[in-house]
SERO-4910 file (N, C-alpha, C, O; in steps of 0.05 Angstrom, whole numbers):
BEGIN
 pado doro    nc1    nc2    nc3   cac1   cac2   cac3    cc1    cc2    cc3    oc1    oc2    oc3
  Met    A   1693   1912    -24   1703   1929    -21   1682   1943    -46   1677   1926    -64
  Ser    A   1672   1963    -49   1671   1973    -74   1681   1992    -87   1699   1998    -72
  Asp    A   1683   2009   -107   1688   2017   -125   1702   2050    -97   1726   2054    -95
  Glu    A   1688   2062    -86   1688   2078    -75   1697   2083    -51   1698   2104    -38
  Glu    A   1705   2050    -44   1719   2058    -11   1741   2052    -26   1757   2047     -8
  Gln    A   1755   2048    -50   1782   2040    -54   1800   2062    -49   1788   2082    -44
  Thr    A   1826   2064    -49   1838   2085    -39   1872   2075    -61   1886   2055    -59
  Pro    A   1874   2095    -77   1894   2091    -96   1923   2078    -88   1938   2076   -107
  Asp    A   1934   2068    -60   1940   2055    -41   1944   2021    -48   1962   2004    -49
  Ser    A   1911   2023    -55   1905   1996    -47   1915   1985    -75   1930   1967    -68
  Gly    A   1915   1986    -97   1939   1974   -111   1912   1958   -141   1913   1941   -159
  Ala    A   1893   1976   -132   1878   1957   -141   1860   1981   -171   1856   2003   -160
  Pro    A   1853   1982   -191   1851   2009   -212   1817   2010   -185   1807   1992   -172
  Ala    A   1809   2044   -187   1779   2045   -176   1761   2038   -206   1739   2027   -208
  Glu    A   1777   2048   -226   1760   2043   -258   1777   2034   -266   1801   2037   -260
  Ala    A   1763   2016   -289   1785   2001   -307   1802   2020   -328   1791   2033   -346
  Glu    A   1818   2020   -324   1838   2027   -343   1843   2019   -369   1842   1994   -372
  Ser    A   1851   2039   -397   1853   2035   -426   1876   2024   -430   1885   2039   -447
  Ser    A   1890   2011   -427   1912   2014   -440   1923   2009   -484   1909   2009   -504
  Pro    A   1938   2008   -482   1947   2011   -509   1925   1982   -525   1908   1980   -542
  Glu    A   1941   1961   -504   1931   1928   -526   1900   1929   -514   1885   1915   -529
  Ala    A   1885   1943   -491   1869   1934   -492   1842   1947   -508   1839   1971   -512
  Ser    A   1824   1924   -518   1802   1948   -535   1775   1950   -520   1766   1938   -502
  Ala    A   1768   1966   -532   1742   1985   -518   1731   1957   -511   1728   1953   -487
  Glu    A   1720   1931   -533   1711   1911   -517   1711   1901   -496   1693   1890   -484
  Asp    A   1738   1905   -490   1755   1885   -464   1746   1901   -437   1734   1891   -418
  Asn    A   1753   1927   -442   1749   1944   -418   1713   1950   -411   1707   1957   -388
  Leu    A   1694   1948   -430   1666   1938   -429   1662   1916   -416   1645   1913   -399
  Met    A   1679   1901   -424   1663   1858   -400   1671   1866   -380   1655   1861   -362
  Tyr    A   1695   1879   -373   1713   1868   -349   1698   1893   -328   1701   1890   -304
  Asn    A   1681   1918   -340   1666   1931   -324   1645   1918   -316   1638   1920   -293
  Lys    A   1631   1903   -336   1607   1887   -330   1611   1869   -314   1595   1866   -295
  Leu    A   1638   1847   -318   1642   1838   -303   1643   1836   -270   1637   1817   -256
  Glu    A   1653   1858   -263   1653   1876   -241   1631   1880   -225   1631   1875   -201
  Glu    A   1605   1893   -244   1583   1905   -231   1562   1876   -227   1540   1879   -216
  Ala    A   1570   1854   -234   1562   1832   -236   1548   1817   -215   1561   1796   -216
  Pro    A   1527   1815   -192   1532   1807   -173   1536   1782   -158   1522   1762   -166
  Gly    A   1549   1779   -142   1572   1759   -130   1593   1759   -143   1606   1741   -135
  Val    A   1603   1770   -158   1628   1773   -170   1652   1790   -151   1650   1813   -142
  Val    A   1667   1777   -148   1682   1791   -127   1719   1786   -133   1731   1765   -128
  Arg    A   1730   1811   -144   1760   1812   -160   1778   1798   -149   1778   1803   -125
  Glu    A   1789   1787   -153   1822   1774   -141   1843   1784   -122   1859   1774   -107
  Glu    A   1835   1819   -133   1850   1831   -111   1837   1833    -91   1850   1843    -73
  Glu    A   1810   1828    -85   1796   1824    -64   1795   1808    -49   1799   1806    -25
  Gln    A   1788   1791    -68   1788   1748    -51   1817   1750    -28   1820   1748     -4
  Asn    A   1833   1754    -49   1874   1752    -38   1869   1773     -2   1878   1764     20
  Phe    A   1855   1798     -4   1863   1810     20   1842   1801     36   1848   1808     59
  Glu    A   1820   1789     36   1793   1789     44   1805   1755     53   1787   1745     68
  Tyr    A   1818   1744     51   1823   1711     54   1858   1715     75   1865   1701     94
  Gly    A   1873   1740     64   1893   1748     92   1891   1757    107   1905   1757    128
  Glu    A   1864   1771    102   1857   1785    138   1844   1765    160   1850   1764    184
  Ala    A   1825   1749    145   1811   1721    158   1838   1712    164   1842   1719    187
  Met    A   1864   1698    153   1886   1680    163   1890   1695    183   1881   1684    204
  Val    A   1901   1718    187   1915   1735    212   1891   1730    235   1896   1716    255
  Asn    A   1868   1740    232   1855   1736    251   1850   1707    251   1841   1699    272
  Asp    A   1852   1694    237   1853   1654    257   1868   1650    273   1861   1645    296
  Val    A   1904   1653    261   1926   1660    275   1929   1675    306   1942   1663    324
  Thr    A   1920   1695    308   1914   1705    332   1904   1693    351   1911   1694    374
  Ala    A   1879   1674    340   1856   1657    358   1880   1639    370   1879   1649    392
  Ile    A   1892   1629    371   1909   1605    377   1936   1619    400   1954   1604    410
  Tyr    A   1934   1644    405   1968   1666    405   1968   1647    445   1989   1642    457
  Asp    A   1947   1644    452   1937   1645    478   1937   1620    490   1934   1619    514
  Ile    A   1940   1592    471   1939   1573    478   1969   1557    491   1991   1553    481
  Pro    A   1955   1552    515   1993   1533    530   2005   1510    513   1990   1493    502
  Val    A   2024   1509    512   2038   1484    501   2064   1471    522   2078   1486    535
  Gln    A   2068   1446    521   2087   1435    530   2118   1441    517   2124   1439    493
  Ile    A   2131   1447    532   2162   1442    507   2167   1427    529   2157   1429    552
  Ser    A   2182   1410    522   2213   1387    533   2237   1397    520   2237   1408    498
  Ala    A   2259   1391    536   2293   1389    518   2299   1362    528   2299   1357    552
  Val    A   2304   1342    510   2308   1314    524   2344   1313    510   2355   1315    489
  Leu    A   2350   1310    536   2383   1311    539   2391   1281    513   2399   1280    490
  Gly    A   2383   1264    531   2381   1233    524   2363   1217    535   2341   1223    545
  Arg    A   2377   1184    533   2353   1162    544   2376   1141    556   2400   1138    556
  Ser    A   2354   1128    566   2363   1114    584   2342   1085    586   2319   1090    591
  Asn    A   2349   1051    580   2333   1032    589   2359   1030    612   2382   1038    615
  Met    A   2334   1008    632   2340   1002    651   2320    979    661   2298    978    649
  Gln    A   2326    963    680   2304    945    689   2288    958    720   2300    975    733
  Val    A   2270    951    725   2266    971    750   2278    955    781   2272    962    804
  Ser    A   2299    928    769   2307    924    792   2343    956    791   2354    971    807
  Gln    A   2345    951    774   2359    970    763   2369    998    773   2391   1007    777
  Leu    A   2338   1009    775   2331   1034    778   2321   1027    807   2321   1049    818
  Leu    A   2313   1007    824   2316   1014    851   2329   1016    859   2328   1025    882
  Lys    A   2357   1008    847   2381   1002    864   2401   1030    862   2421   1034    875
  Leu    A   2389   1048    840   2396   1082    836   2400   1088    868   2388   1074    885
  Gly    A   2424   1120    878   2417   1127    903   2429   1145    894   2439   1145    872
  Arg    A   2431   1168    916   2443   1198    915   2471   1190    913   2488   1178    927
  Gly    A   2470   1206    885   2504   1206    865   2505   1186    851   2528   1181    845
  Ala    A   2479   1163    838   2491   1147    813   2488   1164    791   2476   1185    788
  Val    A   2502   1150    776   2501   1166    746   2482   1144    723   2482   1120    723
  Val    A   2471   1161    709   2447   1145    693   2469   1148    661   2481   1169    656
  Glu    A   2471   1136    651   2489   1139    625   2468   1133    606   2452   1115    604
  Leu    A   2474   1167    588   2461   1164    566   2468   1160    538   2491   1165    533
  Asp    A   2449   1149    516   2454   1156    494   2458   1175    477   2461   1175    453
  Arg    A   2459   1194    494   2475   1210    475   2509   1226    485   2514   1234    507
  Lys    A   2528   1227    460   2539   1240    464   2551   1265    481   2531   1273    493
  Val    A   2571   1279    488   2582   1304    494   2574   1319    468   2577   1310    445
  Gly    A   2568   1335    472   2562   1364    442   2543   1351    421   2538   1359    399
  Glu    A   2536   1334    433   2515   1328    408   2485   1336    414   2478   1334    438
  Ala    A   2464   1346    392   2444   1356    396   2425   1350    408   2421   1326    404
  Ile    A   2404   1362    426   2399   1345    443   2366   1353    419   2366   1369    402
  Asp    A   2342   1334    427   2317   1340    418   2300   1357    431   2297   1356    456
  Ile    A   2289   1375    416   2262   1400    434   2238   1379    422   2238   1368    400
  Tyr    A   2220   1377    441   2199   1372    433   2167   1396    453   2162   1402    476
  Val    A   2148   1402    413   2131   1413    440   2109   1390    434   2111   1373    416
  Asn    A   2081   1391    460   2069   1375    463   2075   1346    453   2059   1334    438
  Asn    A   2097   1334    461   2101   1305    460   2120   1297    425   2131   1276    417
  Arg    A   2116   1325    413   2127   1323    372   2143   1332    380   2145   1350    397
  Leu    A   2164   1315    363   2195   1329    355   2186   1347    350   2164   1345    339
  Val    A   2196   1372    356   2197   1401    338   2238   1411    318   2247   1420    297
  Ala    A   2242   1405    333   2280   1413    339   2293   1405    346   2289   1386    361
  Arg    A   2313   1411    341   2337   1397    354   2358   1419    366   2359   1439    352
  Gly    A   2378   1420    391   2392   1452    398   2414   1444    408   2425   1422    407
  Glu    A   2424   1469    423   2440   1464    440   2439   1474    473   2427   1495    477
  Val    A   2447   1465    488   2442   1473    524   2455   1497    519   2471   1497    500
  Val    A   2452   1516    532   2463   1545    539   2457   1547    570   2442   1534    586
  Val    A   2473   1565    572   2470   1579    596   2456   1609    594   2466   1627    580
  Val    A   2440   1612    604   2434   1640    601   2418   1648    643   2399   1637    655
  Asp    A   2436   1670    650   2426   1686    677   2424   1667    704   2408   1669    722
  Asp    A   2447   1648    699   2447   1628    720   2421   1604    707   2419   1583    720
  Lys    A   2408   1607    690   2389   1572    686   2395   1577    652   2401   1594    635
  Leu    A   2384   1534    659   2412   1526    635   2382   1541    607   2364   1555    615
  Gly    A   2383   1538    595   2368   1552    565   2379   1529    533   2402   1526    523
  Val    A   2361   1522    527   2362   1515    498   2368   1541    475   2363   1565    478
  Thr    A   2378   1532    458   2386   1538    429   2383   1525    410   2398   1508    401
  Met    A   2356   1537    399   2352   1513    358   2372   1519    342   2384   1539    335
  Thr    A   2372   1491    337   2401   1501    318   2384   1485    295   2393   1490    272
  Glu    A   2366   1470    294   2356   1452    268   2325   1446    278   2317   1437    300
  Ile    A   2310   1453    253   2280   1447    257   2278   1418    244   2297   1406    233
  Val    A   2257   1409    247   2253   1386    245   2225   1381    230   2203   1380    241
  Lys    A   2231   1378    201   2216   1374    175   2188   1357    203   2195   1345    224
  Ser    A   2157   1361    195   2141   1335    210   2132   1328    182   2131   1340    161
  Asp    A   2127   1300    193   2121   1276    165   2085   1283    164   2074   1263    153
  Arg    A   2072   1296    168   2051   1304    166   2045   1318    144   2065   1330    136
  Thr    A   2017   1323    127   2021   1330    110   1994   1341    107   1988   1353     86
***
């Protein structure tokens, strides 16, 4: 962005301003640096980087993800599984009122509670799980 394109609202000065602390030599040096080819002021770098980040993020908004809410788990042998029928109860490893795990694309991201929303089950997130990735 050139000096002519900047507006007073941009926060960047259109010209180098002199202050009581700044000498004429400092102002001259600042102006020469701005005019040098390939030199971009810090304010412009941050603006361009922030704008690029917004455009990059919006590119992923339409990617579908699979969300799973796991009430609990249980282990059993195949012979026990085959004996299950209508009305059988499978005991899970969670207690009543204990948080359930919320997975996004098979990765644990949060814990929450089961709620009812218009005659359907839903999940309220109560805790976000920090990722182990760095």
